[in-house]
C-alpha positions, 0 to 999 in steps of 0.5 A: 500500500502506498500511503500519503499523509496530507500534512501542511498546506491546509487552510481554515475558515469559520463556517459562518464566514463562508457563503459557498457550499462544499461542492463549490469549494471543491470545484469552481471556487477553491479558497486562496490563502491570500483571501480572508477569512481563509487562514493557514490551518493546524492539521492535525490540531484543533480550531483553537490551535488554528486561531492561535497559529494565526494570532486571531486569539491570544495564547490561551495558556498565557496568563489569564488570556483564556478568559478573553476567549469566547467559550462555546457554551456562550457562543453556540456551536456554529462559532467553532464550526470550521471549514478545512481545505487542502489540495493534493495529487494522486496518480493511481493506475487504472487497476488501483483503488484509493481511500481517503482516511481520517484517523480522528475528527472531533466531532462530526464532519461532512467531507467534500472531494472534487464536488462529491459529498460524504457525511461522516458519522459522529465520534472522536475516537473512530477512524474513517475511510472513504473509497474515492477511487472514482472521485480522484482526478489522476491528472490534476489537483484534487480539492478536499474540503471538510466541514467539522462540527463540535461535539453535540453537547459542549456544555457550559462552564459553571461560575465555580468551574468544577470537574468537567464543568456542567458534565454535559460533555459526557453525553458525547463520545469525546474527551471530557477534560475540555470543560475544565478540571481542578488542574485545567482551565476549560478548552473553549472549542472543546477540541473541535477539529481534525485532530489526527492524521489525514492520509490517502492510501492506494492499493490493488484489488485486495487490501489488508485491514487491521491485522492482529499479531499475537505471540504465544510462549512455551518451554520457559519462553524458548518456543514462541509462535507468532499468530496473525489474522487480518481482514482482507477487503476485496475491492472487486469480485465475489462479492465486491468490497466485502471483508474476509477474515484470514488467519495465517499459519503460525510462525515458529521462533526459537529463543527470540529476543523478548521485549521488556519494560524499562528497567528490566531489559531491552525493548527488542522490536521486530518488523513484521510485514504482511503482503498480499499477492493477487493472481494476475496482478502481483502485490496488491497491498502491504502492511508492516509494524514493529512488534515485540515478543512479550507476554503480560499477565495480571492478577490480584496479589494474594499478599498485598491485595494489589494488582500484580503485573508480570512481564515474560513471567517476571513480576514488575513493581509498577512505578509510573504516572498518570498521563492526560495528553501532551497538549490541550490544543492537540498540537500533537507531533512525533517529535513532541511525543518522543520527548514526552515518552523519553522523559518518562523513561529517563525518570525510570518509570515503567508505566503510564496510565492514559486517564479516562477523561483524556484521549485514546492515545495515538499510535505515535505515542504508543510507538515511543512507549514501545521504544522506551519500554513504558507499559500503558494502561489505556482507559476508555472515556468514562469519568466518575465526575462526568458519568455519575459521581460528580458534584452535582451528581452527573448522568450515570448512563454515560454517553447517549449513544451506547452503540457509538461508544462501543464502536469507538472502543472496538475501533480503538482496540484494533488501532492499538492492540499490536503495541507491546507497550499496551498492558491493560484496558480499563473501563473508566476513571473512578467509575464503571461504564453503564452496565450494557457497555461494561458487559459488552467490553467484558465479553469483547475483551475476554482473554484467550485461554492461553492468557487466562491467568498467571501461571508460575511455570508458563505452561498453560497447557501442552503445546500441542493442545494449545495450538488446537484452540481457536487462534488467539489472533482471531480475538478482538484482543484476548491477550490483556486484562480488562478492568471495569474501573480504576478503583476496582479489582486490585486498584485502591480498595478494589470496591470502587471507594474513593481511596486513591490520592492524596493530592497535596503536599506531605511530610516526607517521612510519612510516605514510609509509614505503614499507615500512610496508604492502606491498599496494595496499588494506588492508581493516583497519588498527587503532589506539588509542581511549581516550575522554574522561574523562567517558565513563570516569566515565559507564561505569565505577565508581571502580575503573575510573578508575584509569589504567594503571601504566607499568612500565619494561622493561630494554629502556627501553620501557614496558609499560602495565598497565591496571586489570581493568575496562579489560582487560575493556573491551579497552583497547589500550595506547599503547605497544608494547615493543621497537617503539613507545615509549609515546606518552602518556609523550612528554607527561609521566607522567599524574597522574590520569584527566583528564590521561591522557585529555587526553594520549590525545586528543593521541595519538589525533589524531596517530595517525589523522591520520598514518595517513590522511595516510601512505596519501594521500601515496602515493595511486595510486602505491602505494595505492588505499585503506584502511579503518581498524579500526574506527570505533566500538564497539557497546558501551563498548569502549576501542579502535579508535574515533573516537567512543564508545558514548555518541556523544562524539567522540575527538580522532582523529575530527578528525584524520581529518576534516582528513586526509581532506579532498578537497583537503588540505595536509599534512606528510610526517612521514618526509621533512618535505616539504609535500604538497598532495593533490587527490583531486578530478576537477579541476585545482587552479590558482593556489593557494599554501601558507603555512607558519609555525612557532611556538615556545612563546614565541609567536614565529614563527621560520620563515615561508615561502610557496610559489610559485604552484602547480597540482596535477593531479587525483587527485594528491599533489604534494610542494611544498617541504621544511619545513627548520625542524629544520635551521635554526640553534638550532631549538626542541625543541618547536614548532608548524607551521601550514599553509594552502593558499589561493587566490592571487586572494582569499586564501580558505583551502582547507585548514588543518592544524596540527601540534605537533612535536619534534626527532628523538629528542625528546619533548613534555614542554615542553608540560607547563609550557606549560599554565600560559600564560594566552593571551587569547581572545575568543569571539563567539557566536550561537545559533539555536533550531528546536524542540529543535535548537540551532545555536551559532556561535562565532568565536574569536580569539587576542588575544595579540600578533600576529606581526611578519609578520602574514599576510592569512590570519589571519582564516581566511576559508575557501572554500565547498567543493563537496565537503561532504556535500550532498544534492540531494533535496526532503525534505532541508534539508541545507546545505553546511557551508562555506556555513554558515561563510561566512554566519556569518562575515559575520554576526559582522561585523555590529555591529547583530546583537543576537543576538551575545554576547561573552565573553573569557578574560583573559591576559597571555601570548603564544602558541598557544591549544593544543588547544581543544575544546568540549563541551555540557552541560545542567542540569535541576532533577532533576540529581544530583551527579556525574551526567554532564551532557553533551548528546550527540550534538553535531556540531562543524565542528571541535574539538581545534584550535589558534589562533596569535597573532592568528588567528580561526576560526568553529566551528559547533555543532549539537545537540538538547536534551532537554525541561526541560534548559538547554544550556551550551556550554563551552570547554576547552583545554591552557591552559584546564583549568577550562573556560569557558562560551561560551554559555548559553541562557536 
């Protein structure tokens, strides 16, 4: 099949501004980009995306601009009913057949091609294919016009806002977040538009449609069969345009490379191709997709009551997050998706939950989840707030058209089912679909007998018997569980009680306590998420740069009062009166925006690292997994995020990255015991833990090394107590550095750095510590491949080395076998651990002329605290006050600290826009003004 994606060159206009019919637009009166009201369109995208692109409305994500944009509830649906127009060439041969394909339209549309009309049925999550063989003009320009209508029930936004507005949106089969939520302002057009790919496909007399690939495993995953069933669409003959399901003979593989989630092994992907040859014609059609051999099993764990997942027979402790969507105007792209998904893999996450009020995510999203090893929980379009459990109580019967919902669900399954990353289907968020829908989904998504239950021996039945069963590829899915709702069947209390959460600031030590959360798997636990100050300035006017007021209450707790713009952007305070003292004030009262955001990053790091370490501390004894609410925002929100809408990471990103390492050393903040975590399938042997405490004067008053350790697979093991707070005259504020290393060669497996205070204390002594000038040496190297820059920086704390100098100060890390590593010919992904090793060796070569050295002078001794890199660009047309950051940037680490004498290598990768000169800058607690580490010439 030849496929041509129709991207670029689209025009758009409001329907009420156009007096011509679709037939006229695609025959005698085609629009011109030079004539108003036509404008360049965002396709894929939404009406709002098009209006923003053409500066017809202000950016709705900036400041309070969204309040100046007409809401569809006030304007009526016609206001956001738009024409979209493009032209294309297509020159099929006389015996070929052509289809016009839409992968997503919200919500309904009439399509006109060369004067011919087709009315598309309603539904955001369904594909449309139109046979246009007899309409195409093979010798000229084909004119295509699409009139797109908004959802039938866009609803209105109550004065108080609320979860899903007035809930009317739930009557349609569409995304529900668009009426606003407690983390999102309303989307004024309700995401109306051609929001996914448009294409032309050309094939012969028989076309391959929706193949289903399934792998079955025997003999401990050594013997594998690949099953495939596809629909064959006959364009001609017996009978014309009929669909025939064809099941291919099984293909046998011996010991194929398996696909593993992030942190468990490689993401091995094979390219599967299906071609159809027709006698007398030749190749009629071809289809291909990357496919991973893997088996996902799931059941309720008897020990914890939480849902247990196994991949290829190995239990996997779930540490991941809730995903809404990448962009609230549906400006979705492969590049943005790759950044989003890679960020999650960089945090060492292994699962993303596609929340039911968002999207059935797109194949590009799943493609990158396949590559980077993120398991995906895909929810259908039901939420408790909109579908029966809201305030006020909403309609419990779901969408008005249940058949439409089921059609969209089945079509979504067909679209996504071949992705190895897809782990489970869930009926809804905090709600079960209406009985008839739930019963239909339960039946449609029932498991094939070979996938019915977790079997310890991976021998569901004898191989010969198994292959006589109905072929599993003939099922709609048959390989993944369907769970009726996010609070049922091993999630939260399993009974549908509102037992997820909490969603606000916590005392860090509470995450480790046995009574913090009662159930085995928490699908949503949320927290704070203020970005860096540069993002605040880039997304808000100066009135939004005012930091919160701190009002002390009679109870001694503090209530934060944010400015109105922060309120609009859903700011979560860093205090919870009567439960949690303000965590920012622990570092001293912030003086201005930069000070506030820097201290917020300290809190972000501590909060999210403690959250994941607390859950991991009770891995398999109490918990089977946790999903953080949420990992990012589809707009410029101020809560629950590890990176902002501009793609700059918060410090919480790196707190998670360390906490979710497959092998990890950590401090239990409740017991002050050092713990070693081994989530892998192999025993960890002949290792030790080095523990060093550093005070603010730069001395090391407490130093311990453990004995030779062995840590069983899938185990969190307490090692020894960290007794410094119980020692004689402990300092009020101190640093703790933990290193887990191989005894044989002193290579470091895990490094973890804490800043701590004595019980009942605070971190205010860190404020004067800012004045310390800690000398740093930075050796940097840069390589350029096209527009991609890779910078490698070795940093060294040059202040006085401790008397008890450790052989571990060089931080020579083990090359990890668990970093995201794709085994696929089309990928050039390389293990980060390997990169670090190579660049460390590179720096040791004095003859390397590409290396540059810079130093920050200082005479003080101490920890170089909370160092963070950023990348900036300069160009001739740069305006004063403009955001200079180059985003996104991938850092191997950031917001890190170095004790005296310690070295560390950080890799930095980014793409540079044309005409921009990049500059890598270093800031830190002791380095407020910033220091240029490397500037490209």
